NUTORTI-357988 format. One record per residue: x, y, z of N, C-alpha, C, O, CB in turn; residue in one letter. Coordinates in Angstrom, 3 decimals, decimal comma. Glycine has a CB too. Layout:
BEGIN
{atom {X; Y; Z}; {X; Y; Z}; {X; Y; Z}; {X; Y; Z}; {X; Y; Z}; 'A'}
...
//
This chain:
BEGIN
{atom {0,846; -1,181; 0,000}; {0,000; 0,000; 0,000}; {0,890; 1,243; 0,000}; {1,862; 1,312; 0,753}; {-0,962; -0,001; 1,226}; 'M'}
{atom {0,560; 2,223; -0,843}; {1,361; 3,442; -0,894}; {0,960; 4,397; 0,228}; {-0,171; 4,371; 0,713}; {1,207; 4,129; -2,259}; 'S'}
{atom {1,894; 5,223; 0,621}; {1,686; 6,165; 1,715}; {1,017; 7,428; 1,196}; {1,254; 7,846; 0,063}; {3,020; 6,506; 2,403}; 'R'}
{atom {0,190; 8,023; 2,022}; {-0,466; 9,286; 1,686}; {0,399; 10,443; 2,150}; {1,025; 10,378; 3,208}; {-1,875; 9,370; 2,322}; 'R'}
{atom {0,430; 11,515; 1,343}; {1,196; 12,715; 1,659}; {0,288; 13,929; 1,516}; {-0,405; 14,072; 0,509}; {2,446; 12,845; 0,736}; 'C'}
{atom {0,287; 14,787; 2,501}; {-0,497; 16,012; 2,467}; {0,345; 17,122; 1,857}; {1,440; 17,412; 2,339}; {-0,983; 16,402; 3,886}; 'L'}
{atom {-0,169; 17,748; 0,789}; {0,551; 18,805; 0,074}; {-0,187; 20,121; 0,304}; {-1,330; 20,285; -0,125}; {0,669; 18,482; -1,463}; 'V'}
{atom {0,475; 21,057; 0,983}; {-0,159; 22,310; 1,387}; {0,228; 23,508; 0,535}; {-0,395; 24,563; 0,656}; {0,174; 22,598; 2,802}; 'L'}
{atom {1,221; 23,383; -0,309}; {1,708; 24,538; -1,068}; {0,656; 25,037; -2,064}; {-0,215; 24,275; -2,483}; {3,003; 24,177; -1,810}; 'R'}
{atom {0,740; 26,312; -2,439}; {-0,247; 26,879; -3,363}; {-0,001; 26,412; -4,801}; {1,055; 25,862; -5,114}; {-0,214; 28,414; -3,297}; 'P'}
{atom {-0,980; 26,638; -5,658}; {-0,803; 26,386; -7,087}; {0,026; 27,516; -7,687}; {-0,013; 28,636; -7,177}; {-2,179; 26,261; -7,811}; 'E'}
{atom {0,769; 27,257; -8,747}; {0,783; 26,040; -9,548}; {1,712; 24,960; -9,002}; {1,734; 23,850; -9,535}; {1,181; 26,371; -10,947}; 'P'}
{atom {2,468; 25,254; -7,967}; {3,406; 24,282; -7,435}; {2,752; 23,051; -6,840}; {3,346; 21,972; -6,842}; {4,248; 24,924; -6,411}; 'G'}
{atom {1,545; 23,193; -6,332}; {0,858; 22,063; -5,710}; {0,701; 20,920; -6,701}; {1,024; 19,777; -6,378}; {-0,515; 22,494; -5,175}; 'N'}
{atom {0,218; 21,205; -7,884}; {0,003; 20,170; -8,898}; {1,322; 19,507; -9,296}; {1,369; 18,295; -9,507}; {-0,680; 20,771; -10,137}; 'A'}
{atom {2,375; 20,285; -9,396}; {3,688; 19,751; -9,750}; {4,189; 18,806; -8,672}; {4,672; 17,713; -8,968}; {4,694; 20,887; -9,966}; 'T'}
{atom {4,072; 19,232; -7,417}; {4,494; 18,380; -6,308}; {3,674; 17,098; -6,259}; {4,222; 16,015; -6,056}; {4,371; 19,131; -4,982}; 'T'}
{atom {2,373; 17,217; -6,444}; {1,513; 16,028; -6,431}; {1,898; 15,054; -7,540}; {1,906; 13,843; -7,319}; {0,042; 16,431; -6,579}; 'C'}
{atom {2,214; 15,559; -8,714}; {2,618; 14,695; -9,823}; {3,922; 13,962; -9,493}; {4,061; 12,775; -9,787}; {2,782; 15,521; -11,115}; 'A'}
{atom {4,867; 14,667; -8,886}; {6,139; 14,034; -8,507}; {5,922; 12,954; -7,444}; {6,546; 11,893; -7,488}; {7,132; 15,095; -7,986}; 'R'}
{atom {5,044; 13,232; -6,504}; {4,757; 12,242; -5,469}; {4,107; 10,993; -6,057}; {4,463; 9,872; -5,695}; {3,852; 12,844; -4,396}; 'L'}
{atom {3,149; 11,193; -6,971}; {2,506; 10,052; -7,628}; {3,532; 9,225; -8,399}; {3,503; 7,995; -8,366}; {1,391; 10,533; -8,576}; 'R'}
{atom {4,443; 9,917; -9,096}; {5,481; 9,218; -9,862}; {6,402; 8,403; -8,952}; {6,989; 7,408; -9,376}; {6,307; 10,223; -10,671}; 'A'}
{atom {6,518; 8,838; -7,697}; {7,349; 8,119; -6,725}; {6,566; 7,017; -6,004}; {7,091; 6,373; -5,096}; {7,922; 9,099; -5,701}; 'A'}
{atom {5,305; 6,802; -6,413}; {4,500; 5,748; -5,829}; {3,733; 6,140; -4,578}; {3,221; 5,275; -3,868}; {5,358; 4,612; -5,518}; 'G'}
{atom {3,650; 7,432; -4,303}; {2,927; 7,917; -3,132}; {1,545; 8,421; -3,541}; {1,271; 8,608; -4,726}; {3,722; 9,036; -2,423}; 'L'}
{atom {0,683; 8,638; -2,559}; {-0,672; 9,136; -2,816}; {-0,818; 10,539; -2,218}; {-1,091; 10,686; -1,027}; {-1,747; 8,166; -2,219}; 'R'}
{atom {-0,635; 11,568; -3,051}; {-0,754; 12,926; -2,526}; {-2,211; 13,331; -2,290}; {-3,114; 12,925; -3,021}; {-0,098; 13,908; -3,480}; 'P'}
{atom {-2,409; 14,132; -1,261}; {-3,701; 14,745; -0,968}; {-3,470; 16,251; -1,050}; {-2,738; 16,818; -0,238}; {-4,273; 14,300; 0,459}; 'V'}
{atom {-4,086; 16,885; -2,015}; {-3,867; 18,304; -2,280}; {-4,792; 19,176; -1,437}; {-6,015; 19,073; -1,539}; {-4,074; 18,603; -3,762}; 'S'}
{atom {-4,203; 20,038; -0,601}; {-4,958; 20,978; 0,229}; {-4,189; 22,293; 0,318}; {-3,643; 22,610; 1,374}; {-5,216; 20,390; 1,652}; 'R'}
{atom {-4,133; 23,066; -0,773}; {-3,399; 24,337; -0,726}; {-3,936; 25,230; 0,395}; {-5,147; 25,399; 0,540}; {-3,496; 25,071; -2,086}; 'P'}
{atom {-3,029; 25,793; 1,176}; {-3,429; 26,642; 2,302}; {-3,729; 28,082; 1,906}; {-4,442; 28,788; 2,619}; {-2,353; 26,635; 3,343}; 'L'}
{atom {-3,191; 28,515; 0,778}; {-3,390; 29,897; 0,370}; {-3,256; 30,022; -1,135}; {-2,853; 29,081; -1,819}; {-2,394; 30,821; 1,076}; 'F'}
{atom {-3,598; 31,194; -1,640}; {-3,490; 31,511; -3,057}; {-2,488; 32,642; -3,204}; {-2,549; 33,632; -2,474}; {-4,877; 31,898; -3,669}; 'V'}
{atom {-1,579; 32,500; -4,133}; {-0,619; 33,558; -4,406}; {-1,256; 34,531; -5,386}; {-1,791; 34,131; -6,420}; {0,719; 32,982; -4,970}; 'V'}
{atom {-1,193; 35,805; -5,050}; {-1,732; 36,816; -5,969}; {-0,851; 38,049; -5,931}; {-0,197; 38,336; -4,928}; {-3,197; 37,184; -5,604}; 'R'}
{atom {-0,845; 38,762; -7,027}; {-0,035; 39,972; -7,128}; {-0,687; 41,122; -6,364}; {-1,911; 41,221; -6,279}; {0,171; 40,359; -8,602}; 'A'}
{atom {0,152; 41,974; -5,820}; {-0,296; 43,203; -5,168}; {0,322; 44,385; -5,899}; {1,384; 44,261; -6,510}; {0,088; 43,217; -3,653}; 'L'}
{atom {-0,338; 45,516; -5,834}; {0,272; 46,728; -6,380}; {1,480; 47,074; -5,530}; {1,424; 47,002; -4,302}; {-0,744; 47,916; -6,419}; 'D'}
{atom {2,575; 47,450; -6,184}; {3,771; 47,819; -5,450}; {4,600; 48,771; -6,288}; {4,454; 48,831; -7,509}; {4,590; 46,574; -5,065}; 'W'}
{atom {5,451; 49,497; -5,639}; {6,375; 50,401; -6,323}; {7,783; 49,908; -6,043}; {8,157; 49,712; -4,887}; {6,188; 51,892; -5,856}; 'A'}
{atom {8,552; 49,710; -7,077}; {9,919; 49,226; -6,908}; {10,758; 50,291; -6,211}; {10,619; 51,479; -6,504}; {10,542; 48,848; -8,273}; 'A'}
{atom {11,624; 49,878; -5,298}; {12,489; 50,839; -4,615}; {13,625; 51,293; -5,528}; {13,832; 50,734; -6,605}; {13,058; 50,229; -3,327}; 'P'}
{atom {14,342; 52,293; -5,091}; {15,509; 52,787; -5,819}; {16,570; 51,694; -5,824}; {17,070; 51,310; -4,767}; {16,063; 54,104; -5,182}; 'D'}
{atom {16,910; 51,197; -6,990}; {17,838; 50,082; -7,125}; {19,224; 50,417; -6,573}; {19,950; 49,513; -6,160}; {17,948; 49,674; -8,583}; 'V'}
{atom {19,600; 51,680; -6,557}; {20,938; 52,052; -6,083}; {21,119; 51,832; -4,582}; {22,246; 51,877; -4,088}; {21,213; 53,503; -6,415}; 'S'}
{atom {20,043; 51,599; -3,860}; {20,130; 51,387; -2,413}; {20,403; 49,924; -2,046}; {20,487; 49,591; -0,864}; {18,844; 51,847; -1,748}; 'A'}
{atom {20,540; 49,053; -3,045}; {20,666; 47,611; -2,772}; {21,834; 47,007; -3,523}; {22,240; 47,499; -4,576}; {19,378; 46,879; -3,149}; 'F'}
{atom {22,371; 45,928; -2,963}; {23,483; 45,202; -3,573}; {23,017; 44,011; -4,396}; {23,673; 43,626; -5,364}; {24,442; 44,735; -2,504}; 'D'}
{atom {21,885; 43,426; -4,016}; {21,385; 42,245; -4,720}; {19,903; 42,078; -4,443}; {19,319; 42,772; -3,610}; {22,162; 40,977; -4,298}; 'S'}
{atom {19,319; 41,147; -5,157}; {17,906; 40,823; -5,016}; {17,808; 39,363; -4,596}; {18,230; 38,481; -5,344}; {17,116; 41,090; -6,347}; 'L'}
{atom {17,263; 39,092; -3,421}; {17,090; 37,737; -2,927}; {15,701; 37,254; -3,316}; {14,696; 37,855; -2,935}; {17,296; 37,666; -1,387}; 'L'}
{atom {15,652; 36,174; -4,072}; {14,375; 35,594; -4,488}; {14,233; 34,222; -3,860}; {15,048; 33,333; -4,105}; {14,273; 35,504; -6,035}; 'L'}
{atom {13,198; 34,048; -3,049}; {12,983; 32,778; -2,364}; {11,883; 31,939; -3,001}; {11,598; 30,836; -2,535}; {12,650; 33,028; -0,921}; 'T'}
{atom {11,264; 32,451; -4,062}; {10,206; 31,703; -4,732}; {10,032; 32,218; -6,154}; {10,130; 33,418; -6,412}; {8,877; 31,809; -3,950}; 'S'}
{atom {9,773; 31,297; -7,067}; {9,457; 31,695; -8,440}; {8,188; 32,536; -8,474}; {7,995; 33,328; -9,396}; {9,297; 30,458; -9,341}; 'A'}
{atom {7,321; 32,373; -7,477}; {6,099; 33,174; -7,415}; {6,401; 34,663; -7,357}; {5,647; 35,469; -7,902}; {5,267; 32,772; -6,211}; 'N'}
{atom {7,482; 35,033; -6,710}; {7,851; 36,448; -6,633}; {8,069; 37,021; -8,029}; {7,637; 38,133; -8,329}; {9,119; 36,632; -5,779}; 'A'}
{atom {8,736; 36,258; -8,866}; {9,001; 36,700; -10,235}; {7,722; 36,675; -11,057}; {7,429; 37,622; -11,787}; {10,075; 35,816; -10,895}; 'V'}
{atom {6,973; 35,612; -10,941}; {5,778; 35,434; -11,753}; {4,681; 36,439; -11,439}; {3,820; 36,692; -12,281}; {5,250; 34,051; -11,569}; 'Q'}
{atom {4,696; 37,018; -10,241}; {3,653; 37,952; -9,850}; {4,152; 39,378; -9,651}; {3,399; 40,237; -9,192}; {3,007; 37,477; -8,597}; 'H'}
{atom {5,399; 39,639; -9,987}; {5,985; 40,958; -9,728}; {5,462; 42,046; -10,652}; {5,410; 43,213; -10,263}; {7,475; 40,883; -9,854}; 'A'}
{atom {5,081; 41,689; -11,850}; {4,598; 42,695; -12,782}; {5,725; 43,533; -13,371}; {6,893; 43,147; -13,332}; {3,606; 43,590; -12,097}; 'G'}
{atom {5,353; 44,678; -13,911}; {6,294; 45,537; -14,636}; {7,394; 46,109; -13,747}; {8,478; 46,417; -14,241}; {5,546; 46,668; -15,292}; 'A'}
{atom {7,144; 46,256; -12,464}; {8,140; 46,834; -11,570}; {9,416; 46,028; -11,464}; {10,463; 46,567; -11,106}; {7,560; 46,995; -10,223}; 'G'}
{atom {9,342; 44,747; -11,769}; {10,514; 43,893; -11,665}; {11,620; 44,337; -12,620}; {12,802; 44,218; -12,297}; {10,132; 42,448; -11,942}; 'L'}
{atom {11,252; 44,838; -13,775}; {12,247; 45,256; -14,767}; {13,174; 46,339; -14,216}; {14,340; 46,411; -14,603}; {11,552; 45,764; -16,030}; 'A'}
{atom {12,671; 47,172; -13,325}; {13,512; 48,241; -12,778}; {14,578; 47,707; -11,824}; {15,495; 48,438; -11,451}; {12,649; 49,265; -12,056}; 'S'}
{atom {14,466; 46,442; -11,428}; {15,447; 45,834; -10,537}; {16,455; 44,963; -11,292}; {17,283; 44,297; -10,671}; {14,739; 45,005; -9,484}; 'L'}
{atom {16,391; 44,966; -12,610}; {17,220; 44,076; -13,427}; {18,715; 44,327; -13,282}; {19,509; 43,448; -13,615}; {16,840; 44,217; -14,866}; 'A'}
{atom {19,120; 45,478; -12,803}; {20,548; 45,757; -12,619}; {21,133; 45,001; -11,431}; {22,350; 44,846; -11,337}; {20,769; 47,249; -12,433}; 'A'}
{atom {20,293; 44,538; -10,540}; {20,771; 43,830; -9,353}; {21,055; 42,365; -9,653}; {20,274; 41,712; -10,346}; {19,751; 43,940; -8,226}; 'L'}
{atom {22,172; 41,840; -9,135}; {22,381; 40,398; -9,266}; {21,388; 39,656; -8,379}; {21,072; 40,104; -7,277}; {23,838; 40,012; -8,897}; 'P'}
{atom {20,905; 38,535; -8,861}; {19,901; 37,757; -8,145}; {20,551; 36,609; -7,381}; {21,387; 35,879; -7,915}; {18,847; 37,217; -9,118}; 'V'}
{atom {20,151; 36,468; -6,131}; {20,461; 35,283; -5,332}; {19,154; 34,497; -5,299}; {18,170; 34,939; -4,706}; {21,002; 35,650; -3,852}; 'I'}
{atom {19,152; 33,343; -5,933}; {17,932; 32,528; -6,022}; {18,056; 31,341; -5,076}; {19,112; 30,718; -4,976}; {17,683; 32,041; -7,487}; 'A'}
{atom {16,974; 31,041; -4,392}; {16,998; 29,970; -3,397}; {17,125; 28,586; -4,029}; {17,593; 27,651; -3,381}; {15,745; 30,028; -2,549}; 'V'}
{atom {16,717; 28,450; -5,276}; {16,796; 27,159; -5,960}; {16,705; 27,328; -7,460}; {16,527; 28,437; -7,964}; {15,695; 26,229; -5,476}; 'G'}
{atom {16,828; 26,222; -8,167}; {16,863; 26,271; -9,629}; {15,546; 26,729; -10,247}; {15,567; 27,432; -11,257}; {17,222; 24,916; -10,173}; 'E'}
{atom {14,410; 26,358; -9,681}; {13,132; 26,815; -10,240}; {13,015; 28,331; -10,151}; {12,554; 28,982; -11,089}; {11,951; 26,149; -9,508}; 'A'}
{atom {13,429; 28,883; -9,034}; {13,390; 30,329; -8,851}; {14,382; 31,003; -9,799}; {14,075; 32,031; -10,401}; {13,702; 30,702; -7,382}; 'T'}
{atom {15,561; 30,422; -9,925}; {16,566; 30,969; -10,840}; {16,061; 30,945; -12,282}; {16,265; 31,901; -13,029}; {17,883; 30,178; -10,727}; 'A'}
{atom {15,407; 29,860; -12,668}; {14,867; 29,766; -14,025}; {13,819; 30,826; -14,301}; {13,793; 31,417; -15,381}; {14,273; 28,398; -14,256}; 'G'}
{atom {12,956; 31,066; -13,329}; {11,942; 32,115; -13,487}; {12,601; 33,478; -13,594}; {12,167; 34,323; -14,377}; {10,950; 32,098; -12,311}; 'A'}
{atom {13,653; 33,696; -12,806}; {14,370; 34,975; -12,857}; {15,031; 35,168; -14,213}; {14,945; 36,248; -14,798}; {15,424; 35,050; -11,740}; 'A'}
{atom {15,685; 34,137; -14,713}; {16,330; 34,237; -16,038}; {15,293; 34,504; -17,129}; {15,519; 35,322; -18,021}; {17,113; 32,939; -16,361}; 'R'}
{atom {14,166; 33,816; -17,052}; {13,110; 34,005; -18,054}; {12,570; 35,423; -18,031}; {12,082; 35,923; -19,044}; {11,972; 33,017; -17,822}; 'A'}
{atom {12,656; 36,073; -16,877}; {12,188; 37,459; -16,749}; {13,274; 38,469; -17,116}; {13,058; 39,677; -17,020}; {11,707; 37,721; -15,325}; 'A'}
{atom {14,431; 37,981; -17,533}; {15,506; 38,867; -17,950}; {16,424; 39,317; -16,826}; {17,183; 40,271; -16,998}; {14,930; 40,054; -18,602}; 'G'}
{atom {16,372; 38,656; -15,689}; {17,237; 39,013; -14,569}; {18,539; 38,224; -14,641}; {18,595; 37,146; -15,232}; {16,524; 38,756; -13,225}; 'L'}
{atom {19,577; 38,773; -14,037}; {20,907; 38,155; -14,028}; {21,090; 37,390; -12,726}; {21,193; 37,991; -11,656}; {22,029; 39,227; -14,201}; 'R'}
{atom {21,130; 36,077; -12,816}; {21,264; 35,227; -11,634}; {22,748; 35,058; -11,312}; {23,523; 34,549; -12,121}; {20,582; 33,840; -11,858}; 'V'}
{atom {23,121; 35,497; -10,113}; {24,513; 35,404; -9,676}; {24,775; 34,148; -8,859}; {25,891; 33,629; -8,856}; {24,888; 36,627; -8,865}; 'A'}
{atom {23,755; 33,657; -8,168}; {23,936; 32,475; -7,323}; {22,624; 31,707; -7,240}; {21,546; 32,288; -7,114}; {24,428; 32,874; -5,903}; 'H'}
{atom {22,747; 30,381; -7,316}; {21,593; 29,491; -7,149}; {21,871; 28,587; -5,959}; {22,828; 27,813; -5,961}; {21,317; 28,648; -8,450}; 'V'}
{atom {21,029; 28,691; -4,949}; {21,181; 27,847; -3,774}; {20,653; 26,447; -4,023}; {19,946; 26,190; -4,997}; {20,472; 28,463; -2,588}; 'G'}
{atom {21,015; 25,547; -3,113}; {20,549; 24,165; -3,223}; {19,979; 23,651; -1,905}; {19,512; 22,514; -1,842}; {21,687; 23,264; -3,678}; 'T'}
{atom {20,007; 24,461; -0,861}; {19,578; 23,984; 0,449}; {18,733; 24,983; 1,208}; {18,830; 25,066; 2,432}; {20,765; 23,629; 1,268}; 'G'}
{atom {17,906; 25,741; 0,511}; {17,046; 26,708; 1,180}; {17,696; 28,078; 1,290}; {18,835; 28,279; 0,869}; {16,677; 26,208; 2,554}; 'G'}
{atom {16,958; 29,006; 1,859}; {17,408; 30,392; 1,910}; {18,649; 30,560; 2,776}; {19,530; 31,345; 2,427}; {16,298; 31,279; 2,427}; 'V'}
{atom {18,744; 29,855; 3,884}; {19,922; 29,995; 4,759}; {21,184; 29,599; 4,021}; {22,205; 30,276; 4,139}; {19,767; 29,138; 6,031}; 'A'}
{atom {21,134; 28,517; 3,262}; {22,305; 28,084; 2,505}; {22,658; 29,084; 1,428}; {23,831; 29,401; 1,234}; {22,066; 26,719; 1,887}; 'E'}
{atom {21,653; 29,585; 0,723}; {21,911; 30,552; -0,347}; {22,586; 31,798; 0,210}; {23,544; 32,303; -0,376}; {20,602; 30,933; -1,063}; 'A'}
{atom {22,097; 32,286; 1,322}; {22,705; 33,475; 1,932}; {24,101; 33,204; 2,465}; {24,999; 34,027; 2,292}; {21,829; 33,990; 3,053}; 'L'}
{atom {24,294; 32,071; 3,106}; {25,608; 31,738; 3,651}; {26,659; 31,637; 2,543}; {27,808; 32,040; 2,722}; {25,540; 30,421; 4,434}; 'A'}
{atom {26,254; 31,104; 1,421}; {27,232; 30,905; 0,339}; {27,653; 32,218; -0,301}; {28,730; 32,280; -0,895}; {26,659; 29,981; -0,726}; 'S'}
{atom {26,860; 33,254; -0,207}; {27,257; 34,523; -0,820}; {27,848; 35,490; 0,202}; {28,370; 36,536; -0,181}; {26,062; 35,169; -1,509}; 'V'}
{atom {27,779; 35,166; 1,490}; {28,354; 36,049; 2,490}; {29,666; 35,538; 3,049}; {30,303; 36,211; 3,859}; {27,386; 36,250; 3,602}; 'T'}
{atom {30,074; 34,348; 2,620}; {31,325; 33,770; 3,111}; {32,512; 34,426; 2,450}; {33,655; 34,069; 2,739}; {31,359; 32,265; 2,870}; 'E'}
//
């Protein structure tokens, strides 16, 4: 009997995670806890920052036009999916982490 796994992440990642779990022989139960949506925002002055830390591809996918004004900043991406979204948006990825945000930050501050 395969094990059941509760998947709480929002879409579109929820469906992707569930598909991977099924492929691994597990039985995912999809229960997203929240919905990611864009908010109106104004990009800050890029000259006040050294880099842009992205912890989710959702940040890129929902940033809107304001993201382009931050393109001069090197991106620290928490993982490859986030880095791929950043590259697709025209951002310059300087570092891709492999172990979460703490690892990504530690590797660029050492």
